[in-house]
C-alpha positions in Angstrom: 0.0 0.1 -0.1 1.2 3.5 -0.6 -0.1 6.7 1.0 -1.2 9.7 -1.4 -2.5 12.5 0.7 -4.6 11.2 3.2 -5.8 8.5 1.4 -4.2 4.6 1.1 -4.0 3.6 -2.7 -3.7 -0.3 -3.1 -0.7 -1.7 -4.6 -1.5 -3.0 -8.4 1.3 -5.5 -7.9 -0.3 -6.9 -4.9 -3.9 -6.8 -6.3 -2.9 -8.2 -9.7 -0.8 -11.1 -7.9 -3.2 -12.2 -5.4 -6.1 -12.1 -7.7 -4.4 -13.9 -10.5 -3.3 -16.5 -7.8 -6.9 -17.0 -6.6 -8.1 -17.8 -10.3 -5.4 -20.2 -10.7 -6.4 -21.9 -7.4 -9.9 -21.9 -8.5 -9.2 -23.2 -12.0 -6.9 -26.0 -10.4 -9.9 -27.0 -7.7 -12.3 -27.1 -10.5 -10.2 -29.4 -12.6 -10.0 -31.8 -9.7 -13.6 -31.6 -8.9 -14.6 -32.0 -12.4 -12.4 -35.0 -12.8 -14.0 -36.7 -9.9 -17.4 -36.0 -11.6 -16.4 -37.3 -14.7 -15.0 -40.5 -13.0 -18.5 -41.0 -11.3 -19.7 -41.7 -15.0 -17.2 -44.3 -15.4 -16.9 -46.0 -12.0 -19.5 -48.0 -10.2 -22.1 -45.8 -8.6 -21.6 -47.9 -5.5 -18.2 -46.4 -5.1 -19.4 -44.0 -2.2 -20.7 -47.2 -0.2 -17.6 -49.3 -0.7 -15.6 -47.5 2.0 -18.7 -48.1 4.5 -19.4 -51.6 3.9 -15.9 -52.8 3.9 -15.3 -51.1 7.1 -18.2 -52.6 8.7 -17.3 -56.2 7.3 -14.1 -55.6 8.7 -15.5 -55.4 12.1 -18.0 -58.3 11.6 -15.8 -61.0 10.2 -15.0 -63.8 12.6 -14.8 -67.4 13.0 -17.1 -69.4 15.2 -15.9 -72.0 18.0 -15.6 -74.7 15.3 -13.3 -72.5 13.2 -16.0 -71.9 10.5 -16.0 -68.4 8.7 -19.0 -66.1 9.9 -20.4 -62.7 9.9 -21.4 -61.5 13.2 -24.4 -59.2 13.6 -22.8 -56.0 14.9 -24.9 -52.9 15.7 -23.4 -51.2 12.9 -24.1 -54.1 10.4 -27.8 -54.2 11.8 -28.1 -50.5 11.5 -27.0 -50.7 7.8 -29.6 -53.5 7.0 -32.3 -51.6 8.5 -31.3 -48.5 6.4 -31.3 -50.6 3.2 -34.0 -53.2 3.1 -32.7 -54.7 -0.2 -29.3 -55.1 0.8 -27.5 -58.1 0.0 -23.9 -59.4 0.2 -21.8 -62.5 -0.4 -18.4 -62.5 1.7 -15.8 -64.9 0.6 -12.4 -66.1 2.0 -9.6 -66.8 -0.4 -10.2 -70.5 0.3 -13.8 -70.5 -0.9 -15.5 -70.3 2.3 -18.4 -67.6 1.9 -21.5 -66.2 4.0 -24.3 -64.4 2.0 -27.2 -62.2 3.3 -30.3 -60.9 1.6 -31.6 -61.8 -1.8 -28.9 -61.9 -4.3 -30.4 -61.0 -7.8 -30.5 -64.4 -10.2 -28.0 -62.9 -12.8 -25.5 -62.4 -9.9 -26.3 -65.9 -7.8 -24.2 -67.5 -10.4 -21.2 -65.4 -9.5 -21.6 -65.9 -5.8 -19.4 -68.9 -5.5 -16.9 -67.4 -7.7 -16.8 -63.9 -5.7 -13.3 -65.0 -3.9 -11.7 -65.2 -7.4 -12.1 -61.3 -7.7 -10.0 -58.5 -5.8 -12.1 -55.6 -7.3 -15.2 -55.3 -9.8 -17.7 -53.2 -11.2 -20.7 -55.3 -12.5 -23.5 -53.9 -14.3 -25.7 -54.3 -17.7 -27.1 -57.5 -17.3 -30.3 -58.3 -19.2 -31.9 -59.9 -16.0 -31.6 -56.9 -13.8 -31.0 -53.3 -13.3 -29.0 -53.9 -10.0 -25.6 -53.0 -10.0 -23.0 -55.0 -7.9 -19.6 -54.4 -6.8 -16.6 -56.6 -5.5 -14.2 -55.2 -3.2 -11.5 -56.6 -1.1 -11.0 -56.1 2.6 -8.4 -57.1 5.2 -9.9 -58.8 8.3 -8.7 -60.7 11.2 -9.3 -64.0 9.4 -7.3 -62.8 6.3 -8.3 -61.5 3.1 -12.2 -61.3 2.3 -13.9 -60.5 -0.9 -17.3 -59.0 -0.8 -20.0 -59.1 -3.6 -22.6 -56.7 -2.7 -25.6 -54.4 -4.0 -29.0 -53.4 -3.1 -28.3 -50.1 -1.6 -31.4 -47.6 -1.3 -29.0 -44.3 -0.9 -25.7 -45.0 -3.0 -24.2 -41.6 -1.1 -22.1 -38.9 -2.8 -19.8 -40.6 -5.3 -18.0 -37.4 -5.9 -17.2 -36.9 -2.2 -16.1 -40.5 -1.8 -13.8 -40.2 -5.1 -12.3 -36.9 -3.4 -11.7 -38.9 -0.1 -9.9 -41.7 -2.2 -8.1 -39.7 -4.3 -6.6 -37.2 -1.8 -3.0 -38.2 -2.2 -3.0 -37.2 -5.7 -4.6 -34.0 -5.6 -2.9 -32.9 -2.2 0.5 -33.8 -3.7 -0.5 -31.5 -6.8 -1.5 -28.7 -4.6 1.4 -28.9 -2.4 3.6 -28.6 -5.4 1.5 -26.1 -7.4 0.5 -23.4 -4.6 4.2 -22.4 -4.0 4.9 -22.3 -7.5 1.8 -20.1 -8.1 2.5 -17.7 -5.0 6.0 -17.3 -6.2 5.8 -17.3 -9.9 2.6 -14.9 -10.2 4.3 -12.3 -8.0 7.3 -12.5 -10.0 5.6 -12.4 -13.6 3.6 -9.4 -12.2 6.4 -7.4 -11.0 8.2 -8.2 -14.2 5.2 -6.8 -16.2 5.1 -3.6 -14.1 8.9 -2.9 -14.0 8.3 -0.6 -16.6 5.7 1.3 -14.6 8.3 1.5 -11.6 11.0 2.7 -13.6 8.7 5.6 -15.2 7.6 6.4 -11.6 11.2 6.7 -10.6 12.3 8.9 -13.4 9.4 11.2 -13.0 10.4 11.9 -9.4 13.8 12.7 -10.7 12.5 15.4 -13.2 13.5 19.0 -11.9 11.7 22.2 -12.8 14.7 23.8 -14.4 16.0 20.8 -16.3 14.4 21.3 -20.0 14.2 18.5 -22.2 13.7 15.7 -19.9 10.8 13.1 -20.8 9.4 10.0 -19.6 10.3 7.0 -21.5 7.4 5.1 -23.5 9.4 1.9 -24.3 9.0 -1.1 -22.3 5.9 -0.3 -20.4 2.4 -1.8 -20.7 0.4 -0.5 -23.4 -2.4 0.3 -21.1 -0.1 2.7 -19.4 1.6 4.3 -22.3 -1.1 6.6 -23.3 -0.7 8.2 -19.7 2.9 8.5 -19.9 2.5 10.1 -23.3 -0.1 12.5 -22.1 2.1 13.5 -19.2 5.2 14.2 -21.5 2.8 16.4 -23.4 2.0 18.2 -20.6 5.5 18.6 -19.6 6.2 20.1 -23.2 3.4 22.6 -22.6 4.7 23.6 -19.3 8.0 24.0 -20.8 7.1 26.3 -23.4 5.2 28.5 -20.9 8.0 28.6 -18.7 10.5 29.5 -21.4 8.1 32.4 -22.4 8.0 33.9 -18.9 11.8 33.4 -18.7 12.2 35.1 -21.9 10.0 38.0 -20.8 11.8 38.3 -17.4 15.2 38.5 -19.2 14.0 41.0 -21.6 12.6 43.0 -18.9 15.7 43.1 -16.9 17.7 44.2 -19.8 15.4 46.8 -20.6 15.4 48.0 -17.1 19.2 48.8 -17.4 18.7 51.8 -19.8 16.4 53.8 -17.6 18.2 53.0 -14.6 21.6 54.2 -16.0 19.8 57.4 -17.5 18.3 58.2 -13.8 21.9 57.3 -12.3 23.5 60.0 -14.6 20.8 62.7 -13.9 20.7 62.2 -10.2 24.7 62.3 -10.2 24.3 66.0 -11.9 21.9 67.1 -9.1 23.2 69.5 -6.2 24.9 67.4 -3.0 22.3 66.9 -0.4 20.3 64.2 1.4 17.7 64.0 -1.6 20.5 63.0 -3.9 21.9 60.4 -1.4 18.4 58.9 -0.9 17.7 58.9 -4.8 21.3 57.4 -5.4 20.7 54.7 -2.9 17.2 53.8 -4.5 18.6 53.6 -7.9 21.4 51.5 -6.7 18.7 49.1 -5.2 16.9 49.0 -8.6 20.2 48.3 -10.5 21.1 45.5 -8.1 17.6 44.3 -8.2 17.6 43.9 -12.2 21.1 42.4 -12.1 20.1 39.8 -9.7 16.5 39.0 -11.8 19.0 38.8 -14.9 21.4 36.3 -13.2 18.5 34.2 -11.7 17.0 33.6 -15.1 20.4 33.4 -16.9 21.3 30.7 -14.3 18.8 28.2 -16.1 20.8 28.4 -19.2 24.1 27.5 -17.5 26.0 25.4 -19.7 29.5 25.5 -18.4 28.9 23.1 -15.4 32.0 20.9 -16.5 34.8 23.5 -15.9 37.5 23.3 -13.4 37.3 25.8 -10.4 39.3 26.0 -7.3 36.9 26.7 -4.4 39.4 28.1 -2.3 40.1 30.9 -4.8 36.6 31.7 -5.6 36.1 32.2 -1.8 38.9 34.3 -1.2 38.2 36.6 -4.4 34.6 36.9 -2.9 36.0 38.2 0.3 38.6 40.4 -1.2 35.9 42.1 -3.3 33.5 42.6 -0.6 35.5 43.2 2.2 35.3 47.2 1.8 31.5 46.8 1.6 31.6 44.7 4.7 33.9 47.2 6.9 31.9 50.2 5.6 28.5 48.5 7.1 30.6 47.9 10.7 31.7 44.2 10.1 35.0 42.7 10.5 35.7 40.0 8.0 37.8 37.0 8.0 38.7 34.1 5.5 39.7 30.6 6.6 40.9 27.4 4.6 41.8 24.2 5.5 43.6 23.8 2.2 45.8 25.7 -0.2 43.5 25.1 -3.2 40.5 22.6 -3.7 39.6 21.9 -7.3 36.0 20.6 -8.2 34.1 20.2 -11.4 31.7 23.5 -11.7 30.7 26.7 -13.5 33.5 29.2 -13.4 31.0 31.9 -13.6 28.0 30.8 -11.5 29.8 29.7 -8.5 31.5 32.9 -7.8 27.9 34.5 -7.8 26.6 32.1 -5.4 29.6 32.9 -2.9 29.3 36.5 -3.3 25.4 36.4 -2.7 26.1 34.6 0.5 28.3 37.2 1.7 26.1 40.0 0.7 23.3 38.2 2.4 25.6 38.0 5.6 26.3 42.0 5.1 22.5 42.9 4.6 21.2 40.7 7.5 24.1 40.3 10.0 23.1 43.2 12.4 26.1 45.7 11.4 28.1 44.4 14.0 30.5 41.3 14.7 32.4 39.2 12.3 31.6 37.7 9.1 33.6 34.5 8.4 34.1 32.5 5.3 35.7 29.2 5.4 36.4 26.4 3.1 37.0 22.9 4.4 39.1 20.0 2.9 35.7 18.1 2.0 34.5 20.8 -0.3 32.2 22.7 2.0 31.9 26.3 2.1 30.5 28.0 5.1 29.6 32.0 5.5 28.7 32.8 8.9 27.5 36.0 10.8 26.8 37.2 14.4 23.7 38.5 13.7 20.2 38.2 15.2 19.7 35.0 13.4 16.5 34.2 11.4 13.2 32.6 12.9 12.6 28.9 12.4 9.8 29.6 10.4 11.5 31.4 7.9 14.7 29.3 7.3 13.4 27.3 4.7 11.3 29.8 2.8 14.2 32.3 2.5 15.5 30.1 -0.3 12.2 30.7 -2.4 12.3 33.6 -4.9 11.4 37.0 -3.9 10.8 36.0 -0.3 12.0 38.1 2.5 12.1 37.9 6.2 11.1 41.2 6.7 8.6 42.7 3.8 10.3 46.3 4.0 13.9 45.0 3.8 16.2 46.7 1.0 16.9 43.4 -0.8 14.8 41.8 -3.6 14.6 38.4 -2.1 16.7 36.7 -5.0 20.0 36.2 -3.5 19.6 33.1 -1.6 17.1 31.8 -4.2 20.0 32.1 -6.7 22.4 30.5 -4.3 20.1 27.5 -4.2 19.6 27.3 -7.7 23.3 27.3 -8.3 24.2 24.7 -6.1 21.2 22.5 -7.4 22.7 22.7 -10.9 26.0 21.6 -9.5 24.2 18.5 -7.9 25.3 19.9 -4.5 23.3 20.8 -1.3 23.0 24.1 0.5 21.9 24.3 4.4 21.3 26.7 7.0 21.7 26.7 10.8 20.5 29.9 12.9 20.1 31.0 16.2 20.1 34.2 18.3 23.9 34.6 18.0 24.1 34.1 14.3 23.4 32.5 11.1 25.5 29.9 9.2 25.1 28.9 5.4 27.1 25.9 3.9 27.4 25.0 0.4 28.5 21.3 -0.1 29.6 20.4 -3.8 
């Protein structure tokens, strides 16, 4: 079973396995019963009574004080006679001694003295009678006894008798077949659904910003193929719409550069004063937001992920470039590394942006005091830590979402950490955050 939302979805593998196994077991049982029914048309109708009469005779056969062969009137035998008023039988030992009871039909009377010669027989079709007679063999205290009998009012259930007599055959068959059924059927069903499992696994690996990834249609059941094809069509449409949005944002960010540059030139020509400083700060914020938006969208198109980069050099350069900004904002800034250099496969253009964004984020939200520390470990982890007031727990996952800001009125655009997460994801790495009232630390592991 698998849970989806608040509902339990039954496993198709389990459902098909037990239903197919049940069908096969039912077919095997029907074949066994069918064979027994067919056997009743071939074998004697007295087959259901043979076990009963031979059991009674085995307990009734004895020898009298003179050593003669006799059939004692046991309570069970008397009851059988009372239930079957036309019952007759001839019991004979192998030496020819015999005892009879009831009116033996004339066509069978001539066989009575020969009954000891037959071990087992089904006698019917005589012209002189419709009576069906049987001869059966039974082991008794006086040795082997042959019994010729007939005249039952109720011949019982031949099918049940055959099932009871043939149990060594079908029990052995079932004992062999059931393990094979319950082992083979789940395996066959599992192999049939293997393609579906592969498709589900590949669907879970599809990333929003990795274009051209589609689910394979080859090797999956024909009944599931239309669903996969429809899903791939949905991916095509979503990707087309996403590309349109991306082109719009990139074009918009490009177009914003020109009016921002014109505004900055005009403000630079204004007289010195507080208004000029505020306007310059606002224009700088707009320029930074446009550049971050452009970086965010361009990052989807990064193709240089297989370049060779030195993580130590990238972090050291970011510290050198941003140290004046950090010091002007009231921080001390330090750089630490466990190794002199640390090479990895990655984008020489995207990774420096990620590290710079982390340092800028620490400068913007570190409380304008304390030390900002950038460190590189020998196992490829880059940490940027500040000593600011920290980020509340409910915001720590959300800060990596585009345009999310802990304080709505903050100066940032809410794209810095989102761009960091995107770049790290493109490099198949991980980004994590720990924060408390004594500071925040963001770690990148490639």
